[in-house]
N, C-alpha and C positions, 0 to 999 in steps of 0.2 A: 667528555672532553678532558684531556690530561690537564692537570693543574699548571703544568709548565706553560700552557697556552692561555693562562688566565687573562692576560692583557687583551688577547684577541677576543676571548669570550666577553670581557667587559665592554669592549667596543661594540660587539654585536648586540649585546643586551641594551646598551644605550640607544643604538639605532632603532632597535625593535620597539623600545618604549616610546620613542618619538613618532613612529610611523605605523604601528601595527593596528590602528583603528580601521584601516581600509580592508575590505573583505578579500582583496587579492594579495594581501601580505600575511606571512606567517605570524600567528599571534603568540606573544610571549606571556607566560603566566607566572613563572617563579623560577628561582635557581637556588641550588645548595652547593656548598663546597666542602671538601675534606682535603687532607694533605696530598691526595693523589689525583682526584678528579674534580671537575666542575660539572654539575648536573643541571641541564636546562629543561624546563617544562614548556613545551611548545605545542602548537596545533597538531592534531593527529592527522597524518596523511598516509595514503596507501601506496603511492608510487611517485616517481618523478616522470616528467615528460620524456626524458631519455629512455626510461624503462618501457614506457608505453610505445614509443616509436619502434623499439626493437621487439615488441611482443607480437604474438599471433593475432591479437585483436586490432592492431593498428590499421590493417587494410580495410577494415569494416568502418572506420571512422570517416564520416562524410565531410564534404567541404564546409557545410554550415557549422558543424561542430568545431572544426579547426578554426574557422573564422571567429567563433565565439571565444575560443581559448586565447587567440591573439588579442582580441578585444579586451578580455579580462587582464591579460598581461600588460597591455599598454596603459590601461587605467590605473593599474598598480604602480607602474613606473611614473606615470604622470603625477600621481599623488606624491611620490618620493621627490620628484623634481620641483614640485610646488613648495616642498619643505627645504629645498636647496640641498637635497641628498642625491648623490650619484651612486648607483649600485656598484658598477665597475666589474661585475663578474656574472653577467647574465649569460646563461647557457642552459640547455635542456636539463642537465642534472640539478640545477638550482631552481627549477620551476617544478614545484610539487603539486600533486593533485590529491584532494581529500576524497573521502568516500562518496561524495556527491559529484566527483569529477570537476570540482571548482579549483581554480588556480590559487596557489599559495607561493608567493615569491620568497625564497629562503636565502640563507647564507649571506648575511649582511656584514660579515667580518672584514671585508675589503671596502665597504662603503665609505664615501667621502662626504663630509658635511662642509659646505661652502659657507663663508660668512655672507651676510646680506649684501655686501658691497661687491662681491666677487661673482664672476660668471665662468671662470676657468680655474684650473688647478695645475700645479707643476707636474710635469710628466715623470711618472715612475712606472716601471713596467710591471703593473699588478694585473691580475686577472688570469684567464686561462688561454694559452696559445690556441689560435684558430678561431677565437671569439672576440679578440681585441680589435678595436678600431685602428686604422692605419696611422692616425695622428699620435697613437701611443708610442710609435717607433721613430718618429721624426719631429723636427722642430718647425716644419713648414706651417702648420696650423696649431692654434691653441687647442688644448684638450678641455672639452666642455661636457655638458650633459648629453651631448649627441653621441658620446661613446656608447651609451646605453642603447640608443636607437640603432646604431650599426649592429650591435649584438642581436637586437630584436629582429632586424632584417634577416640575419643569418638563421636565427631560430625559426622565423616564418618559412624560409625556404626549406629548412630541414623538416618542419612539420608538414608542409604541403607536398614535398617530394620524397622524403625519406633520406635525402642526401644533403650535401653541404655545397654552398655556392663557390667555395674555394678548394674543393676536392678532398682528397684523403687527409687524415690527421697530420701525417708527416710533411705534407706540402703546404698546408694552409697558411702558416705564418709568413712564409716567403711570398706566397701568391697574394696575400693581403698587402704586403709591403709593395709589391710590384704592380698592384691593381690588375691582377689577372683573375677576373671573375667570370663564371659561366652560369647564367641564369636562363639561358635560352629554352631549356625544357619546359619552363613555366609558361612560355608564350602560347604554346599549343594547349596546355592544360587550362589556363585561365588568364586572359590578357590583363584583367584588372589586378589579379594577384601579382602578375609579372611586373606591372607598373609600380605597385606598392613596394615590392622587394627591391626594385631598381632604385627607387627614391630613398628607401631606408638604408641601403648599403652603398650609397654614394661615397666614393673615395674622398671627395672634397667635403668636409663637414659643413662648409658654408652653404652648400646647396642641398645637403641632406635634410630630410624632414625632421621636425621636432615632434613632441608628443601630440600637440594639437593637430598639426597637419596629418599625422599618421592616423589618429582616431577619426578625423573628418574625411578620410579618403573614401572614394567611391567603392572600394573593395568591401567596405563594411555596410554599405547601403542596402536596404531591402529592395526587392524587385519593384515594389510600389514607388519607392523614392526614386529609383533610377528612371522609371517610366515617366514620373512627374518631371524629373529633370530634363528629359528629352523634349517634353511638351513645352516647358518654359524656355529652353534654349531655342527651339524651333520658332516660338513666338517672337523671341528677340531677333532672330535672323530675318523673319518675315517683316518685322517692323523696320529693320535697317534697309531691306530691299525696297520697301514702299517709300522710304525717305530718299534713298539714292541707290539705284540698281547697280551702280559701279563703286559702291562703298568698298574700300580696300580690305576691310575685315571680312566681307562676304567672299571676296576673291581668295583671301588667305585661308578661310575655313575650307574651301573646296579644293585646295592644293593637294591634300592627301587622298582625293577621291579614287585614283587608280589603285592605291594601296588598300583602301577599305573595301572597294567594290570588287576589285580583282578583274574586272572587264568593263567594257564601255557602257553597258546597260544593266543597272541593278535589278530591273524588273525581271530579267531572264533567270535570276536566281530564286525567284519566288514561284509559287504554284499559280497556275492560270486561274484557279477559282478566286484567288485574291486580287489578281491584277486585271481581271476581266473588266472591260470598259474603264481602263486606267484613267483616261483623261476626260471622262464623261462630265464630271462635276468640277474637277480641278486640273490645271495644267501642270505637268511635272517634266522636268528635264532629268531623264533617267541616267545621266552621266555625272550628276552632282550629288554629293552626300547631304547637302543642305535640303535638297528636295526629297531625299530618302527620309530624313528626319521628319519633314513635313508630312510625308505619306504615312509614316508610323503614327504621328500625332493624330492626323485626321481619321485614320482607320480605328484608332483606339476610342475615339469619341463616338463612333457608330458601331461599336462591337456588338451591342445588344440587338442591333437590327440585322446582323448577319444571319443567313440561313444556317441551320444546324451543321451541315457538312463543312462549312467554313469555320465555324466555332470549334468543331472537332479537329480540324486541321491546325488551327492556331493554338489550341489548348486554353485552359482557364486564364482569366485575368487575375493578377498582372503577370504572374510567373511564367505561365505557358506562352502568353502573348510575347513577352520580352524574349524568352528563349528561342521562339521561332525566328526572330530577326537576328539575334546574337549568334545563332548557329550558322546562319548564312553570311553574316558580316561580323566576324569575331572582334575586329578592331574598331567598330563603329562607336561604341560607348566610351571606350578609353580615349580615343582620339577626340571625341566631343568634350570629354572631361578635361583633357589636357589643354584644349583650346579655351575652354571656359576659365580655367585657373590662370591662364596667361593673359587673357584679354578682358574678362568680365568679372574678375574677382571682387571688385568694389561695387559692382552693380547691385542695387537693392533687390532686384528680382532674383539674383543669383546667390546673394550672401547667405540666405537661410540654409542653403544646401551645404554650406561649409561650417555650420555652427557646431555640429557634433555628429557622431555616428548614430544609428538608430538605437 
């Protein structure tokens, strides 16, 4: 770095010293100066996320790997936010990968350290166009730590699809200001990822996720945790029905049934091997998603008793079993999650699911 930019280097060094103990942050080791340059000794990295996305290897990177990269990124930013540091320039070029393909967040030169009594900072247009949150351009909302979350949402979409939620580089800044976002392609790719990006790129920062909400999002849950969530939520709904069959929450939960099921009878989207003698032991209303959840719950408890042809049809527990139902009802899990976070967020039986990611 040129010595002319020593003040910038000094700022970055100070931020790194305060924060670099976290494994997802670039490690600072030492620096030297002469009359022309400032030399920084930092963690050795092989490429940036931007380089990887443009590489021939990128199409081979699976969803699980991408999810892990985003999890590491969020944990690094959460560490900064706990220190009251806002990065303010999150983008794929500033997310480095070491030789083990682990995330190292870099370029702390524009980072802002808030005093302990402050939660927002004065608006100054720093950062990279196309990755800046909308509140950086107007006075409608305060600029807070959530500017980093907006950038992470854009990075997530870029990582998951190879494109940007606000279009080509020359369009992005104006489209961000005008709230002209397009994340619909993610809906077909992964409804859980779509919901995560939707909540992290909210135009209104007051409804945008923070780091805790982002890390505890169902997108980061294992198949085992998702299936356990379905069981617990189904139990909760059954309990409500036993207390009062006309409970407003029950009626509200089944409102999106047509959207989730796609037709009047969810059993018609399953194989007959699985739905044979559907109501022999339990009665199901196949027009309601609450009963679909109960069906998934009940069948999971008897998986070991299924004949081999049914097990082959469903696949192994829990991943194959969950995939069987998600492939037929793509919106089921995310709709259930949205309902849970809106209506049962403080329920003791549900709270554990929101404690952290796996």
